[in-house]
N, C-alpha and C positions, 0 to 999 in steps of 0.2 A: 651331601655330595653335590658337586656342581657339574652340569652338563656343558661340554664345550662342543661347538659346531664349527665346521670350516665351510666357508662359502667361496666359490671361485670368484675371482676378480671380474668385474664388469668391464673395466678399462685399465689398460697398462700402457705407459709410454716410457721410453728410455732415451736419454741424450747424454752427450759428453760435456764435462766442464773441466777444462785442463786435462789432467791425467786421470780424473775420476769419472765414473759412470753414475748417473742419477736416474732413478726409476720412480715414477709416480704411479701409484695403484689406487683404484677406487672400487668399492663394492657396488652392488646394484642399488639404485636409489629406491627409497620407499616413499610412496605418495605422502606429501604433507610433512615430511621430516627433513631436517638438515643432513647433509652428507659431508663426511670428512675423508679426504684423500690422504694417503701415506706417501711420504717422500723418503727414499732410502739412498744412501751414498755408498759406493763401493770404490776403494776399500774402506773408507771411513769418512764421516762428515768432517770437513776442515773446520778449524777454529776461526779462520779468517780467509776470505776470498780476495784475490787481487782485483783491481778494477776491471781487467779483461775477463777474469773468471766470473765476476758478478754480472757482466753483460751477457756472457754465455749462459749462465744459470737462468737469468730472467727471460732471455729469448726462448730458451728451451721450455721453461715453466709456462710461459704465456702461450706458446704453441701447443703444448700438451693440454693445457686447460681449455683452449679453444676447441681442440679435437675432441676432448672429453665431453664438453657441452654439446657439441654437434652429435656425437655418437650416442649419448644417453638422453638427448632431448631435455637438457636441464639448463638453468642459469647458474653461472659460476662467479664467485667473488673470492678475492684473496683478502683474508683478515689477519692482521698481526704483522 
């Protein structure tokens, strides 16, 4: 049997991209370990963004990551 635990998010940010809402959520950082944030799209992740939507997404993502770094006292990098 596998035990499943739920942990409240340490950081959450939401922004608009076109007609969609994007939410970035991060757990509490653990000393010495890498941290992965989750990005969710509502109603669904698009297959392709227009150039204007890409600008909106990146601006929102960059602002959210800067806020997350400040709030959690961590260094943030985008990989991939």
